[in-house]
N, C-alpha and C positions, 0 to 999 in steps of 0.2 A: 635479580640475577639468580639463576638456578645453581644450587650447590652441586658440586660433583667431586667424585673420587677419580683420580687418574691412575690407571693401571698401566705400568710400563712393561711392555712385552719383550722378554728376552728369548722368546722362541719356544716356550713350554707348550705341550699339547693341551694343557688344562687352563690356559690363559682365558679363553672364552668362558670357561666354567666359573672362574673367579668373577668375571663380569656378571654372569647370570645370578650368582649368589648375592652380589651387591645389589643388583636390581630387585631381587626378591625382598630386600630390606627397604624397599620403596625409596631407594637412593639412586640418583642418576650417576652413571660412571661412563668413562670414555677409555677405550683401550688404544694405546698409542705405541708406535715403535719405541724401543728403549732410549733412542737418541732424539726424541721429538717432544720432550717435556715443554709445555706451554709457559715459559717463564713470563711472569707478570700477570697471569690470569688470576684475578682475585676471587673467582668463583671456586677455585680448587680448595677443598677442605682437608684433603689427605691424599697420600700416595702409597700404592702397593707395587712392590717389585716382584715380578713373576719368577717362575722357575726357568730353566734353560737346559738344552741338551749338552751345553759346554761345561767344562771345568773352568774355574776362575784362572787356572794356570795355563789354559790353552792360548796360544798366540792369537787365535782368531776370536777369543772370547769377547762378548759384547760388554762394553763398559759405559758408565754414565757418570757425569759430574754430580756427585751427591750434594755438593754445596748449593745446587740450584733449588733444593727443597728441604734438606735436613736443617732443622732449626727454624724453619719457616712454617711448616705444617707437619702433622703427625705422619710417620712413615712406618710401613710394615713390609719386611722382607720375607719372602716365602721360598724355601729351598735354596736355589741358586741366589735369589735375592738376599737371603740371610747370609750365605757364604760370601757374597760380594761385599756386603756391609762389613762383615768381620775382616775380610782380606784388605779392604780399602782403609779401614780405620785402625789398623794395627794389630788385629788378631791373627790367627794362624789357621789355614785350611790345608789339610793333607789328604792324600789318597787313603781311603778306608781299607782295612785289611780284607774285607769282603764287601761287595756291593750291598748296601742297606736298602732293601726293597720289600714292601708289604706291610702287614699289620705290626704295630708296636703299641706298647702301653706307656702312657706318661705316669711313671711311678711316683715322681715327686713334682708337685705343681704348687707354685706360690699363688694361692687364690686371693691374696691381698693385693696382687698386681691387677690393675684394671683390665688387662688383656685376658686374664683368666677368671674374671668375676663369674660366679655361678658354676664353675667347673667342679667335677668330681675327681677325686684321686683315681689313678689307674684307668683314666679315659683312653679309649682306643684311638690311635691316629695312624695315618698312612705315610710311610717313608718311601722315597724313590730317589736315591742319590749314590754316586760312587765316591765322592769326596766327603769328608766330615770336618767339622770345626773343632780343632783340638785346643784352641785358646781363643777367648773372646777379647775384644779390645779393652783397653783401660777405661774406667768409668762406666763399664757395663756389668751387669750381674745376671747370673743364671736364674731363670724363673720356671724352668721345666726340664726334666730329664727322663730318659727311658733307661732300661737295663743296659743297653749297649751305647747309648748316645748321651753323654753327660750334658752337652750344650745343645739340647734339643730346642730350647727356647731361651732367649735372653733379651734384656732391655737396658737402655741407657739410663743412668742415674741422673743425667744432667739435661737431656733433650728428649723430646717425644719420639723415640725410635725403638721399634720392637722387631724381633726377628725369630722365625721358627723354621727348623729344618724339615718339618713335615708339611703335608698339603692339607690345610683346613677346608679347601674348596671341594674335595672329593667326598663321595658318599661314605667311604670307609672310615673317615675321621668323624667319629660319632657326635662330637660336640663342636665340629668345625664351624657350623652356622652360628653357634653361640660366640665363638671366638671372633668371627667376622663382625657379628653384631656389636660386640664389645668395642671393637676397633672403630667401625664405621659410625655407629650411633653415639656411644658413650665418649669415646676418645676424640673422634673427629667432629662430633656435634651435628650429625645429620639431622635435619628436621623431618626426614622421611615424608617428603611431599611429592615424590615421584610415584604416580599411580596411573592406571588406565584412564580414570576420570579426568585427572589433571592434564594428562597428555592430550586427550581429545579436546578439552577446552582451549589449551594453549596452542595446539597445532591448528585448529580451525581458525583461531584469531590470526595466527601467523600466515596461514594460507590466504585469508581474505586480504591481508595487507600486501603479501607478496604478489598475488595474482591480479588484484584489482578487478577490472572488468574484462580481463583477457580471456580468450577461449583456450581450453586445454584438451589435449588428446591423450587418452590412456589405452594401452594395449592390455586387454584382459586375457587371462589363460583359463579361468574357471577355478584357479587355486585360491587359497586363503589370502595370500599376500596381496595379489592384484585386486581381489574382491574388496578387502578391507580398505585398501588405498582408494578405490573407487567410491566407496560409501563415505569415507572421510572427506574426499574432495567434493562429493555431491552435497554434503552438509555445509561446506564452505562456500561453494560457488554455484550450486544448483545446475540448471540446464546449460551453463557455459562449459560444462564438461561433456565431451563426446568420447564414448568408449568404443573400441573396435575389438571384436571377438572373431578370430579366424579359425575356421574348421578345416583342418588339413586332412580329414577323413580317417584319422587314426586315434580319435578320442574313444573313451569307453562307450559301451552300448547306450544309445539314446542320450548321451551326455550333452551334446550340443543343444538339443531342444530343452532338456531339463535346466541347464545352466541359463539359457536365454530366458526361460520363464522365471527363474529365481531373480535374475537381474531386473526384469520388468516389475516384479513384486517389490523390489527394493526402490523402485522409482528412478532407475538409472537410464540415461539416454544411451542406448547400445545399438551399434550397427553390427549385425551378424553377417559374416561372409563365408559362403560355402565355396571353398577353393579346392575341394578334394580331387577334382579332375586333373588340375595342374600338378598336384603333389604325386598322385598315383602315376601319372604319365612320366614325370621326371625320375621317379624311383624304380621304374620298370627294369627288372634284371639286375638291380644293384644289391649285392649281398654284403659288402664290406661295411661294418658298423659305423666307422668314422665317416665314410662317404655318405651313408644315409643321413647322419647328423648334419653334415655340411650342406647337403641338398635341401633338407628340410629348413635349416636355418636361413639359407639363401632365398628359398621360395617364400618363406614367411615374411622376410624383410620386403621382398618385392610386392607381395600382396598388401602388406600393411602400408607401405609407402603409397601405393596406388590409391588406397582409400583415404589416407591422411591428406594427400594432395587435394582432394575434393573439398576439404575444409580449409578454405583459402585464408580465413582470418585467424587461424590458430597460431599462438605464439609460444606455447609450452608443450613439452612432451612429459607426461607423468609416468613413473615406473613404480612397481611394487618392491623395489630394492629394500632389503632389510639389513640390519647391522652386520650379521655374519658374512653376507655377500661382500660388503665393503672391506671387512677385515681380511677376508680371504683373497681379495683382489690386490692386496699389498703385502709383500713380505716385510720383515722387520727392518730392512734397510730402506724401505720406502719405494722399492721398485715394483712395477706392476708384474705380477706373475700369473694372473688370471683375469680375463675380461669379464664384465657383468654377464650374467646369464639371461638378463631381461631383454626387452626389445632393444635392438641396436641397429646400426647401419643406416640410419636416416641420412639422406644426402645433406651435405653441409649447406647447400643453397636454400634449404628449407628454413634455416636459421631458427630452429626451435630451441628454446631454453629448457633445461632439465629441472623437473620437480620430483622430489623423492620424499613424500610425507612420512614414510615409515623407516627412513634411513638410520634411526637410532634404536630401533626395536629388535629384540630377539624374537624367535618364532613364537614362544609361549606368550610373550607380551603382545604380539600381533593378535593372537586369539583372544586375549583379555580385552583388547581394544575393540575387537569385533563384537564381543558380548556387550560391552559398554554402549556400542552403537546400536544395539538391538537387532543384530543380524541373526538369521535362523541358525540353529545349532549345527544342522547338517552341513552348512557351508563352512562353519568355523572349524569343525573337527575333521575336515577332509584330509585324507592322507596326501603327502606329496606325490606328484605325478610327473614323469619326465616330459620336458618340452616336446621332444619328437614323438611322444605318445607311444602307441603300441608298435611303432616301427622298430623300436629298440627292444621289444619283447617278442619279436618274431625272428627266429634264427633262420636266415635265408632271405630270398627276395620277397618283396611286398606285393601282394595281390589283394583285390577286394575280397575274394573268397577266404583267403587266410586271415584277413582282418575280421571277417564275419565269424570264423571259427573261434578266434581268440576273444572277440567281444562276448560271444555267447558263454564261453567257459569262464571268463573273468567275471561276468555278471552273476553267474551262479555262485562263484567263490566269494565275491564281495558282499553279495546279498546274504549269504550264509554267515559271514562274519558279523554283519549288522544284526542278524536275528538271534544268534546264539548267545544266551545269557549264562555266565558261569556262576559258580557258587558264591562269588562276591557280589552278585547282582549287577555285574557290568558286562557289556557286550564285548566280544572278542575284538571287534573293530576298534573300540576305544582303547583297548589295551595294547594294540599293535601300532607301531610308528608308521609302517608302510607295508602294503601287501599288493600282490598282483599275480596274474597267471602269465606264463611264458609258453609260446608255441615253438616246439622243436620241428620247424618245417623242413629242415634238412634231413630229418630222420624218419624212417618208416618202421613202425613197430608191428610185429605179428600179433594177432589176437584171434579169438573165436567169439563170434556173435551170431546167435540164432543157428548154431551148428555149422556155421560157415567160417572159413578162415578169412581174416581181414588183414590188410596192410594199411594202417592209418597212422596218424601222428600222435606222439606223446605230448602231454601238457605237463609242465612243471609248475607247482604252486610255490610262491615265495612270500614269506612274512617275517619281518624283523622287528625287534624292539631296539629303541635308541632314544637319545635325548637331543642329538644335533646332527645325526647322519655321518659324523666324522668316524665313529665306530658303531658297529651294530652287531647284535647277536640274533641268531635265528629264534623265532618265537616258538615256544613249546606248546603248540596247539593240541587240544584234546584228541585222542585217537578216534573217539566216536564222531567228532566233528569232521575230521579228515576222511573217515570212511563214508560218511553221508555225502559229503561234497564230491568225493571221487566217484561214487556210484551215480550221482545225479549228472555229473558232467559226461560220463561215458554213455549213459542212457539217453541223454537229451541233445548232445552236441554232435552233429554229423561231422565226421572227419577225425574224431578222437577215440582211441581205444585203450589208452593207458594214461594214468595220472601218477606223477611222482611228487615228493615234497623235498624242497631244497633245505638242507640243514647246514649250510655254510655260513660262517660269520665273516664280518668285515673288520679288520683284515683277516685272512688274505683275499677273500672274495669281495667283490663289490655288491651293492644292493641290486643294481640292475645287471642283467646278463650281458648286455652289449653297451 
């Protein structure tokens, strides 16, 4: 039975980050809504209570019955989780005189307590709360304080319960990983057996048992998630896997041919479908971004269904759904707030069962699994790319000529990112989370080329740094790189006479323009 840490989500923006930090400790964890603790699950070795946007005094504040796990397994409360523990067990939580947000230093730390083993005095932590714990429950003791927060960390003297008002999961808590390691490994007793290698071995065995001799259909996008899912399934069931890769005509330059060749080299059974005529026809004259997405989504399902129906003995539909997709598909009350972004809409009469071999993995874990499977690095490190492709990177209606212009500009930009090696010896492509060019097809920009006045389109370049795409900062690309790329695009791409660089962060902007 796999050991696991349960993270109860009270609505914090950093709950997924807690999960990623625990996984980095080679320990399996599961993020569940605050009210969905799996009572009776003997594989649970510890519980972490997340932060929350609420105060414990709010009428709508999320509450959990602590008796389900306190005294049974070790418990760590973080921020709201710490305040909830204190409030519920007899302590006092009050409104802080001023909102405590940002860096603070643990001036007093009890390094004899197992939670703070190996800690340095004056360690920097990150605070983010409006309430503060003014009194801790009876039978608890303070084990960490800052200048302004006396009860920054406290622990029970009778039960394995710890609480911290700061966020150890964030980058700015300099010894946060050490604290989580102390809790997960030393206190909870994790054997640290969760790894890419163990995942591949166990998942292949499970897929063989689950699928038997059945045939499986998988929709490929060319992205890392669906590609890793395909290679994993291929390892388990071989040619009983049939992959379908639909070209809607708005992929990157030569991408369809390149990806198909990659898949052939991986030994995958792939059906490539050029459906660009249908997509361009249905998108003609459409300028509204949401309408574009709906048309592309509808057409994709129709094309995929038509191909899937030809495989009459298929019993399973496989998807590259990863763990964040599943977490984001449910809010903490358990209600669906977002449907999967993967292949959907297959008619019920097809009676295909769903297979999601990556459903427990974060994006960085998917990449580690891909490397464990021996996949080529250029497939593993591919940037995320929107399902509607370049259609949502062209402002205005979609034509083949506009797609051609954007493909050419984007190709110069992405190739440049791959070729530029910075002072750290790393390519800009590897340092960026996502990059792409945007064609402002609704705008005509005046320019002078060859002593003649021109009225052509501007192109905007976008590059962001991120860890999960929930938030993102614009990438500070070198000026010499931007100058070179701008010059090459204007000189080589017919239809473009101006290049801009997008320096908007998310929020308030999104990564994509449409």
